[in-house]
C-alpha positions in Angstrom: 43.3 149.6 75.3 39.7 149.5 74.2 38.1 152.8 73.1 35.7 153.0 76.1 38.7 152.6 78.4 40.6 155.4 76.6 37.6 157.7 76.9 37.7 157.1 80.8 41.4 157.8 81.0 42.3 160.9 82.9 46.0 161.1 82.6 48.1 160.8 79.5 50.3 157.7 79.2 53.8 158.3 77.8 53.4 155.8 74.9 50.3 157.7 73.7 52.1 160.9 73.5 54.4 159.6 70.6 51.9 157.3 69.0 49.6 157.7 65.9 47.3 159.4 65.4 49.1 162.7 66.4 47.5 163.9 69.6 47.8 167.4 68.2 45.4 166.2 65.5 46.2 166.6 61.8 49.2 168.8 61.2 49.4 169.8 57.6 52.4 171.4 56.0 53.1 173.6 53.1 49.6 174.9 52.5 49.4 177.0 49.2 46.9 178.4 46.9 47.1 177.3 43.2 48.0 180.2 40.8 44.5 180.6 39.8 43.2 180.3 43.3 40.8 177.5 42.6 42.5 175.0 44.7 44.3 174.9 48.1 47.0 172.2 48.4 48.9 171.0 51.5 50.9 168.0 52.7 48.8 166.1 55.2 50.2 163.4 57.6 48.4 160.1 58.0 46.4 159.0 60.9 48.2 155.8 61.2 51.7 157.0 60.4 51.9 160.6 61.6 55.5 161.0 60.1 54.4 160.2 56.6 52.8 163.0 54.4 50.6 162.8 51.3 49.5 165.6 48.9 45.9 166.7 49.2 43.9 169.5 47.5 40.7 171.3 48.4 38.4 173.0 45.8 38.0 176.4 47.3 34.6 176.7 45.9 33.0 173.5 47.1 35.3 172.7 50.1 35.8 169.2 48.7 39.0 167.4 49.5 40.8 164.8 47.6 44.2 163.2 47.8 46.3 163.9 44.7 49.4 161.8 45.5 49.5 158.8 47.8 53.1 158.6 48.9 52.9 154.8 49.5 51.2 154.1 46.1 53.5 156.2 44.1 56.8 156.1 45.9 59.6 153.7 45.0 60.6 153.1 48.5 64.2 154.1 47.7 66.4 155.1 50.5 67.3 158.8 50.7 70.8 159.9 49.9 72.9 161.4 52.5 72.5 165.0 51.0 68.7 164.6 51.0 68.7 163.4 54.6 70.9 166.3 55.7 69.0 168.8 53.9 65.8 167.5 55.7 67.8 167.8 59.1 68.6 171.4 58.4 65.1 172.2 57.4 64.1 170.7 60.8 61.9 167.9 59.1 64.3 165.0 59.8 62.3 161.8 60.3 59.4 162.9 57.8 58.5 160.3 55.2 56.7 160.5 52.0 56.3 163.8 50.3 58.1 166.8 51.8 57.9 169.5 49.1 55.9 170.3 45.9 55.7 173.1 43.3 52.7 174.4 41.3 53.0 175.0 37.6 52.2 178.5 36.7 49.0 177.5 34.7 47.6 175.8 37.8 47.1 172.5 36.0 49.9 170.3 37.3 52.1 170.0 40.4 55.8 168.9 40.4 56.2 166.4 43.2 59.7 165.0 44.2 59.5 161.7 46.0 62.2 159.2 46.8 64.6 160.1 44.1 62.0 160.4 41.2 60.0 163.5 39.9 56.4 163.3 39.2 53.7 165.6 37.6 50.4 165.3 39.4 47.2 166.5 37.8 44.0 167.7 39.5 42.2 164.6 38.3 44.3 162.5 40.3 46.6 161.1 37.6 50.3 161.0 38.3 53.1 160.9 35.7 56.6 160.0 36.3 59.0 162.4 34.5 62.0 160.9 32.5 64.6 162.2 34.7 67.9 160.5 35.1 67.9 157.8 38.0 69.4 158.9 41.3 68.8 161.5 44.0 67.5 164.9 43.1 67.5 168.1 45.2 65.5 171.3 45.0 63.2 170.5 42.2 61.1 173.4 40.9 59.0 174.5 38.0 60.2 177.6 36.2 58.1 180.8 36.4 56.7 180.6 32.9 56.1 176.8 33.3 58.4 175.7 30.4 61.0 173.9 32.5 61.4 171.6 35.5 64.8 172.0 37.2 66.6 170.2 39.9 70.1 169.3 41.1 71.8 166.0 40.4 75.3 164.9 41.0 76.3 168.4 42.1 75.1 170.0 38.8 71.9 171.9 37.7 69.6 170.0 35.3 66.9 171.7 33.3 64.2 169.6 31.7 62.1 171.0 28.9 58.6 169.9 29.9 57.2 169.9 26.3 59.8 167.1 25.3 60.7 165.6 28.7 64.4 166.0 27.8 66.7 166.9 30.7 69.9 168.8 30.0 72.7 169.4 32.4 73.5 173.1 32.2 76.5 173.0 34.5 79.3 170.5 34.0 82.1 170.7 36.6 80.1 169.8 39.7 82.0 167.1 41.5 84.3 166.6 44.4 84.2 169.8 46.3 82.3 171.8 43.7 78.6 172.2 43.8 76.1 174.0 41.5 72.5 175.0 42.3 72.8 174.0 46.0 73.0 176.1 49.1 76.2 175.6 51.1 76.1 174.0 54.6 75.9 177.4 56.5 73.2 178.7 54.2 70.9 175.8 54.9 71.8 175.5 58.7 71.8 179.1 59.6 70.7 181.4 57.0 67.3 179.7 56.2 68.3 179.5 52.4 67.9 176.0 51.0 68.2 176.6 47.2 71.1 177.6 45.1 69.4 178.7 41.8 66.7 181.4 40.9 64.8 181.6 37.7 63.9 185.0 36.3 60.4 186.0 35.3 59.6 184.6 31.9 62.3 181.9 32.2 64.9 184.0 30.3 67.6 183.7 32.8 68.5 181.4 35.7 71.0 182.6 38.5 73.0 179.8 39.7 75.2 179.6 42.8 78.5 177.7 42.4 80.4 176.9 45.6 83.7 175.1 46.3 84.3 173.6 49.7 88.0 172.7 49.0 89.2 175.3 51.7 86.7 174.2 54.4 88.1 172.0 57.1 87.0 168.4 57.3 85.3 166.7 60.3 85.5 163.0 60.3 81.8 162.3 61.3 81.0 158.9 62.4 77.4 158.1 61.7 77.3 155.3 64.3 74.4 153.0 63.9 73.1 150.0 65.6 74.9 147.4 63.3 77.1 149.6 61.1 79.2 152.8 61.3 79.5 155.0 58.3 82.4 157.5 58.1 81.7 160.8 56.4 84.5 163.3 55.6 82.2 166.2 56.2 83.2 169.8 55.1 82.3 171.6 58.3 83.3 175.3 58.7 84.1 175.7 62.4 84.2 179.2 63.7 87.3 181.1 62.8 88.1 178.6 59.8 87.6 179.2 56.1 84.1 179.2 54.5 83.2 177.7 51.2 84.2 179.9 48.2 80.7 181.1 46.8 80.2 182.5 43.4 77.0 183.4 41.4 76.5 183.1 37.7 73.6 184.0 35.4 72.8 181.9 32.2 69.9 180.9 30.0 67.9 177.8 30.3 70.4 175.9 28.1 73.4 177.0 30.2 74.5 179.5 27.4 75.5 183.1 27.7 76.9 182.5 31.1 78.2 185.5 33.0 79.7 185.8 36.4 78.2 188.2 38.9 80.4 190.8 40.4 80.1 190.1 44.2 83.0 192.4 44.9 86.8 191.9 45.5 86.4 190.3 49.0 85.7 186.6 48.5 85.1 185.9 52.2 81.4 187.0 52.3 78.1 185.3 52.6 75.6 185.0 49.6 72.5 185.8 51.8 69.6 186.2 49.5 68.8 186.3 45.7 65.8 188.0 44.2 64.6 189.1 40.7 62.7 192.3 39.8 59.3 191.8 38.5 60.3 192.7 34.9 63.3 190.3 35.1 65.7 193.1 34.1 67.5 193.2 37.6 68.8 190.6 39.8 68.9 191.8 43.5 71.6 190.1 45.7 72.1 190.5 49.4 75.8 190.3 50.2 76.7 190.1 53.9 80.3 190.5 55.1 82.0 187.8 57.2 81.5 189.7 60.5 77.8 190.0 59.6 77.9 193.8 60.6 77.4 195.1 57.0 74.7 193.9 54.4 74.7 195.4 51.0 71.8 195.2 48.5 73.4 194.8 45.0 71.5 195.5 41.7 73.0 193.1 39.0 72.7 193.5 35.3 71.9 189.8 34.3 73.3 190.4 30.8 76.7 191.4 32.0 76.9 190.5 35.7 77.9 194.1 36.6 76.7 195.1 40.1 76.1 198.3 41.9 75.2 198.9 45.6 71.6 200.0 46.0 71.9 200.6 49.7 73.8 199.3 52.8 72.5 198.2 56.3 75.0 198.5 59.2 74.7 197.0 62.6 74.4 198.9 65.7 77.6 198.9 68.0 78.1 195.5 69.7 75.5 193.9 67.5 75.0 192.2 64.2 72.8 192.1 61.0 69.8 189.7 61.2 68.8 188.5 57.8 65.2 188.7 56.4 63.1 187.3 53.6 61.1 190.6 53.3 62.6 192.0 50.2 59.7 192.5 47.8 60.4 194.2 44.5 57.3 196.2 43.2 56.1 196.9 39.7 57.0 200.5 40.1 60.7 199.8 40.8 60.4 200.4 44.6 61.2 197.8 47.3 59.7 196.7 50.4 62.5 196.1 53.1 62.8 194.9 56.7 65.3 196.6 59.0 66.2 196.9 62.6 67.9 200.3 62.0 65.8 201.9 64.6 66.3 199.3 67.3 63.2 197.2 66.3 62.4 195.0 63.4 60.0 197.2 60.9 59.0 197.5 57.4 60.3 200.3 55.0 59.7 201.2 51.4 62.8 202.3 49.3 61.9 204.4 46.1 64.2 206.5 44.0 66.8 206.7 46.7 64.4 207.7 49.6 63.2 205.7 52.5 59.6 205.7 54.0 59.2 203.9 57.3 55.9 201.8 57.1 55.8 200.6 60.7 57.2 201.9 63.9 57.1 201.5 67.6 58.3 199.3 70.5 57.3 196.0 68.9 58.7 193.6 66.2 57.6 192.8 62.6 58.7 189.2 61.8 61.5 189.3 59.1 59.2 188.5 56.2 56.2 189.7 54.2 53.1 187.7 53.9 51.9 189.4 50.8 51.6 192.7 48.9 48.5 193.9 47.0 49.8 196.4 44.5 46.2 197.3 43.3 45.2 198.6 46.8 48.7 199.6 48.0 48.6 197.2 51.1 51.4 195.2 52.6 50.5 192.3 54.8 52.9 191.1 57.7 53.2 189.4 61.0 54.0 191.2 64.1 53.6 191.3 68.0 52.3 194.8 68.1 49.4 194.1 70.6 51.1 191.6 72.8 54.7 190.3 72.8 53.3 186.7 73.6 51.0 186.9 70.5 51.7 187.1 66.8 49.1 188.5 64.4 48.6 189.3 60.8 48.5 193.1 60.1 48.2 195.3 57.1 49.4 198.8 56.2 49.2 201.1 53.2 52.6 201.4 51.9 51.9 204.4 49.7 50.4 206.6 52.5 51.5 204.7 55.6 49.4 205.4 58.7 47.3 203.2 60.9 48.1 199.5 61.2 45.2 197.2 61.0 45.3 193.9 62.9 43.4 191.1 60.8 43.5 188.2 63.2 41.6 187.4 66.5 43.3 188.3 69.8 44.5 185.5 72.1 46.3 183.5 69.3 49.7 182.8 67.8 49.5 183.0 64.0 51.4 182.5 60.9 50.2 183.2 57.4 50.8 183.1 53.6 49.0 184.8 50.8 48.3 184.1 47.0 50.3 186.2 44.5 47.7 189.0 44.4 47.4 189.2 48.2 43.6 188.8 48.0 43.4 185.7 50.2 45.4 184.2 53.0 46.0 180.9 54.7 46.2 181.4 58.3 47.5 178.8 60.9 46.9 179.6 64.4 47.0 178.0 67.9 46.6 178.9 71.6 47.5 177.3 74.9 44.3 175.2 74.9 43.9 174.5 71.1 46.3 172.8 68.7 47.0 174.4 65.4 44.0 175.3 63.2 44.3 176.3 59.5 41.6 178.5 57.7 41.2 180.4 54.4 40.6 184.2 54.8 40.1 187.1 52.6 42.3 190.2 52.8 40.3 191.6 55.4 41.0 188.6 57.6 37.4 187.2 57.4 37.4 183.4 57.5 36.0 182.0 54.3 36.5 178.4 55.0 38.1 175.9 57.5 41.1 174.1 56.0 41.8 172.1 59.2 39.4 173.1 62.1 41.1 170.5 64.4 38.7 171.5 67.2 40.1 169.8 70.3 36.7 169.8 71.7 35.3 167.5 69.0 34.6 163.9 70.2 36.8 162.3 67.5 39.8 164.5 68.1 42.8 162.4 69.4 43.4 164.7 72.4 39.7 164.7 73.4 39.8 161.8 75.7 42.4 163.6 77.8 40.8 167.0 78.1 39.8 166.1 81.6 43.3 166.4 82.8 44.4 169.2 80.5 45.6 172.1 82.6 45.8 175.6 81.0 48.8 177.8 81.1 49.6 180.8 83.1 51.9 183.7 82.4 53.9 186.1 84.4 57.1 188.3 84.6 60.4 188.5 86.5 63.0 191.2 86.4 66.5 190.6 85.3 69.5 192.0 87.2 69.3 195.2 85.1 65.5 195.5 85.5 64.6 194.1 82.1 61.2 192.5 82.1 61.4 188.7 81.4 58.4 186.7 80.5 57.5 183.3 81.8 54.8 180.5 81.4 53.7 177.8 83.8 51.4 174.8 83.9 50.6 173.4 87.3 48.7 170.3 88.4 45.5 170.9 90.3 47.2 172.4 93.5 46.3 171.0 96.8 46.6 173.2 99.9 50.0 172.9 101.7 51.5 170.6 99.2 54.7 171.4 97.3 55.5 170.3 93.8 58.6 169.5 91.8 59.3 171.7 88.7 60.3 170.6 85.3 62.2 173.7 84.2 62.6 173.7 80.5 64.8 176.2 78.7 66.4 177.0 75.4 67.9 180.4 75.9 69.5 180.9 72.5 69.1 183.8 70.1 66.6 183.8 67.2 64.0 182.0 69.3 61.1 182.9 71.5 59.6 179.9 73.5 57.1 181.8 75.9 54.0 182.5 73.8 50.2 182.0 73.7 50.7 179.1 71.4 49.9 175.3 71.8 52.7 173.6 73.6 52.0 170.0 72.9 51.0 167.0 74.8 54.4 166.2 76.4 54.0 169.3 78.6 50.7 167.9 79.6 52.1 164.5 80.3 54.7 166.0 82.7 52.2 167.9 84.5 50.0 164.6 84.9 53.0 163.0 86.2 53.3 165.6 89.0 55.5 168.4 87.8 55.0 172.0 87.5 56.2 172.8 84.0 58.0 176.1 83.6 59.8 178.1 81.0 61.4 181.7 80.6 62.6 183.8 77.8 66.0 185.3 78.8 67.7 188.3 77.4 69.4 187.4 74.0 66.1 185.7 72.7 64.0 186.9 69.8 61.2 189.5 69.3 62.2 192.1 72.0 64.4 194.3 69.8 68.0 194.8 69.1 69.1 195.8 72.7 67.4 192.8 74.2 68.8 190.3 71.8 72.3 191.9 71.6 72.9 191.4 75.3 74.8 188.2 74.5 77.2 189.9 72.1 80.6 188.2 72.6 79.2 186.8 75.8 77.3 183.7 75.3 76.4 181.9 78.5 76.3 185.1 80.7 73.1 187.0 80.8 71.1 184.0 79.7 72.3 182.0 82.6 71.7 184.9 85.1 68.1 185.3 83.8 67.3 181.6 84.0 68.6 181.6 87.5 66.4 184.5 88.3 63.5 182.4 87.2 64.7 179.6 89.5 64.9 181.9 92.4 61.5 183.2 91.6 60.1 179.7 91.7 61.7 179.1 95.1 59.5 182.0 96.5 56.2 180.2 95.6 54.6 178.2 98.4 53.5 175.4 96.2 57.0 174.8 94.8 59.4 172.3 96.3 62.6 174.3 96.3 64.7 171.1 96.3 62.8 169.5 93.5 63.5 171.9 90.6 65.1 170.0 87.7 66.2 171.5 84.5 66.2 170.3 80.9 67.4 171.7 77.5 68.3 170.6 74.1 70.9 172.1 71.8 71.5 175.6 72.8 69.3 174.6 75.8 71.7 171.5 76.5 74.6 174.1 76.5 72.6 176.2 79.0 72.1 173.2 81.3 75.8 172.8 81.6 76.4 176.6 82.1 73.6 176.7 84.7 75.0 173.7 86.7 78.4 175.2 86.5 77.4 178.7 87.6 75.0 177.8 90.4 75.6 174.5 92.1 72.7 173.4 94.4 70.1 175.6 92.7 68.8 172.6 90.6 68.2 169.0 91.9 69.4 167.7 88.5 70.0 168.8 84.9 69.5 167.2 81.5 71.8 168.3 78.6 70.6 167.2 75.2 72.9 167.6 72.3 74.8 170.3 73.9 77.4 172.7 72.4 80.3 172.5 74.8 83.0 174.5 72.9 81.8 177.3 70.5 85.0 176.9 68.5 83.6 173.5 67.5 80.3 175.2 66.0 79.9 176.7 62.5 81.0 180.0 61.3 77.8 181.9 60.4 76.0 181.2 63.6 78.9 181.4 66.1 80.8 184.4 64.6 77.5 186.4 64.4 77.2 186.5 68.2 80.8 185.6 69.4 83.1 187.3 66.8 86.3 185.6 65.3 87.8 183.2 67.8 91.3 184.1 66.6 90.6 187.7 67.6 88.7 187.3 70.9 89.9 183.8 72.3 89.1 185.0 75.9 85.4 185.5 74.9 85.3 181.9 73.5 87.0 180.4 76.6 84.5 182.2 78.9 81.5 181.1 76.9 82.6 177.4 76.7 81.7 174.8 79.2 85.0 172.9 79.4 87.0 175.0 81.7 84.4 175.0 84.5 83.2 171.5 84.1 84.8 170.5 87.5 82.3 173.0 89.1 79.3 170.7 88.3 78.3 169.0 91.6 74.6 168.3 90.7 73.4 165.1 89.0 73.8 165.4 85.2 72.6 163.4 82.3 74.0 164.1 78.8 72.2 162.9 75.7 73.4 162.9 72.0 72.6 161.4 68.7 75.7 159.5 67.3 75.2 160.9 63.7 74.7 164.5 64.6 76.1 166.8 61.8 74.8 170.0 63.5 76.2 169.8 67.0 78.8 167.2 66.3 79.3 164.4 68.8 82.8 165.7 69.5 81.1 168.4 71.7 79.8 165.7 74.0 82.9 163.5 74.0 85.0 166.5 74.8 82.8 167.2 77.9 82.6 163.7 78.9 86.5 163.2 78.8 86.9 166.3 80.9 84.4 165.3 83.4 86.0 161.8 83.6 89.5 163.2 84.1 88.1 165.4 86.9 86.3 162.4 88.6 83.0 164.3 88.2 80.1 161.8 88.2 77.6 162.0 85.4 75.4 159.8 83.3 75.1 159.6 79.5 72.8 158.2 76.9 73.8 158.0 73.2 71.5 157.1 70.3 73.1 155.2 67.4 72.1 156.5 64.0 70.3 159.6 65.2 71.3 163.1 64.2 70.5 166.4 66.0 66.9 165.2 66.2 66.7 162.1 68.5 63.2 160.7 68.1 60.7 158.5 66.2 58.7 155.5 66.9 60.0 153.7 70.0 63.0 156.0 70.3 61.0 159.1 71.6 59.5 156.9 74.4 62.9 155.5 75.2 64.5 159.0 75.4 61.8 160.4 77.7 61.7 157.2 79.9 65.5 157.6 80.3 65.1 161.3 81.2 62.4 161.1 83.6 63.9 157.9 85.3 67.1 159.9 85.8 65.2 162.9 87.2 63.0 160.7 89.4 66.2 159.4 91.1 67.4 162.9 91.8 64.7 165.0 93.1 62.1 165.0 90.3 58.6 163.5 90.2 58.4 159.8 91.0 
C-alpha cells in the first residue's frame, strides 16, 4: 500500500498489527547506565525486523546515539541450543533474535555481549573483539565485579576466563547428564524469576555456584512437533506432588579452589530462592524457602567455611503463601532493606541489629523490588501503586528516618524504573492508554534530563500515527464480587451509535501474580478488535496481584473458583448495558486465561456466545511444583482440591462453541494438557474445534503465524456470535 494510502487509512488491517516497523514504535530493552554514568546503553529492535535487537549507546552529555554491536554483521548465524531456546522462553523473550543480553565491565570501557554461541567484547569506539572461548552454546555470561574475569556456563559446567590472558578455565568438572553447575533449575527460571546459578562476590574473591541434580525429577517425553520433523526431548519436568531437583550451593575462588559446601539445612526438599553478597564480600545471604512456600529463611553464610545461621524468618499468613521478592539490599552499615507482606500488604522494611523499622505502610502495594538506594542521602527508591491501584509510580522515602513518601513520576501513567549504582539517576519507562512506552533519563528528584525514546505517537513519522483517527481511548470502572470486594475493569468501545448493540471481546487472564487492568498502553491488537466492531473488555478478579494478601489469597487451594465467579460478574454487568449485545459476548484467554475459558464455559453454559482457550492448563497435577503447590498445596494431601480445580471432570458441561489452541512444542504448559481435554471431549461427544501450531512453544507467534492465529480465532468467533 502506498504511503499516501496508508495515511488515509482509518482502520487497522490485521496484517499491519504484526508487521514491521512495530506499531508501538521502538521498544528498547535492558536500558542501563554505564558504571561511570557517561553512557546509557540499551537493546533496540530494528524498524524492518522488530524481533531482532542490536546494542546501542547514548552519550548522556551530548545525547548522541551510536550502534555498538550490529547483530547481523557480528553474529555467526548459528542456531540456538535447546537450552538457550528454553531459557528465552522462560524469560518471556522467545522469538527474539540478535542480542538479548549484555554486561558492562566495571571500568565502563567495554561490554560483554553473548551472541549466537560466541562471546564478544564491545568497546565504545565501535570495535568488537571475539573472545577465545570454546566453541558451543554458552549460558549466563557475565563480567565479574572487579572486572578480572568473564564467566559463563558451557556443557553444564562453569567456565571462568581471565580477561588479561583470554584463557578459559573450567572450575567445575562433574557437570553432565542430570548434573548442572552455574545454571538455575527449571522451576527457578519458570516460576522464581531467577535465571542464573552463580554469584560473584565483590572484589572477585569468591564465586557462589549452584549445583543441581535432576536425577530424581520425573521425565516428560516432550515431542517438539515441527512442520517437517519431530524432535523428542526427555525433559525433566517436576509435576506437582513429585520430586524436585536436588539443589546445593558451593563457594569457591575464581580457579575453583578452596571449595566449601554451604549449609542449607538438613531438609533437602527446599528451594534456593535468592543469593546475594554483603557489600564487603564477607557474608553470603541465601534465601531458603520450604517446599510448601509458607516459610522463608534468610541465611547468613561464612564464605570461608560454608557455615550458615538464620538471620530472620518470614512466615505466611493462614491459608496463604510467601511471595518472593528481589528487594533484599545489603547496606554498607550492615543493615538490610527487605520487602515483606507481613502486615497484609507488600511494603519495605529495614532490618538493623536485630530490629525492624517499617519504611512504607498503608492499603497499597510496593512492588517486590528496589529501584535504587542512595546511602549518602539515606533514600530508597521503589515502585508502588500508592496513589492509584491502576497506576504505578516511582517513590522515595528516607530509610534512616522514615516519614513522608514522595512520588517522583507524573500522575496518569504506568511506570517502571532502574537506577545507577549510586541512585543519583534513573531510567524511567512509562506508558498510558493513549501513548506507547516512552523512556527517559531523570535525576533523583524525578526531573527528566533527556529523552531516551520519546516515541511520541502524535509525531508524523510514528508507525501508529496513520491510525490515530480510529484510536479509541479506554474507560475504567468497577463491579462488586459476591462478597462485596471491588473489582476493576477496563473497556474500549467503538464510536457508539444510538440504539445499536455491539458484541464484546471479553479478554481475561485471571491468574495470580498478574494485574491486567491498568493505565498502561494495551497495544494495537485491542484497537484492531474495536475497529472490527467489538467492545473490548477486561477485568481483574480476586486472586490477581497488587491488591494485598487477602485479595490474592482468595484462590488458596481453590483455583478456578472465585476467579470464575468474578469474571462472570463482569459478564453479567456487561449484559446490563444498553449498547451491549447480550448474545454476542465472546471470551478469550491464554495460558491461565485458557484454563479460565474452560472453567467459565463449564460453570455457566449460555453466558458466552463462544470461548477460545489458548495453551490451557487442564489438570493442575500436570503443571510444575513451585507454581502449583504455592496456591494449591500438595496433590497427594489435598486431591479433592485438585479434582475441583481441574477442567476434565466437568468437560461434558461445555455446551457453547469452543476453540482450543496450543503450540506443539510447549515446554511450559505441555501439550498433554490439551490432548487430555480433547480426548475427554471426544469421548463425551462434545463438539469443539482445535488449532495446533507445529514447532511453537508456549508463545505462538511470529511473522505470518501471528496473523494466522488471529484470523483463526476471529473467524471462529464470527461464526459463533462475534463480530463479522
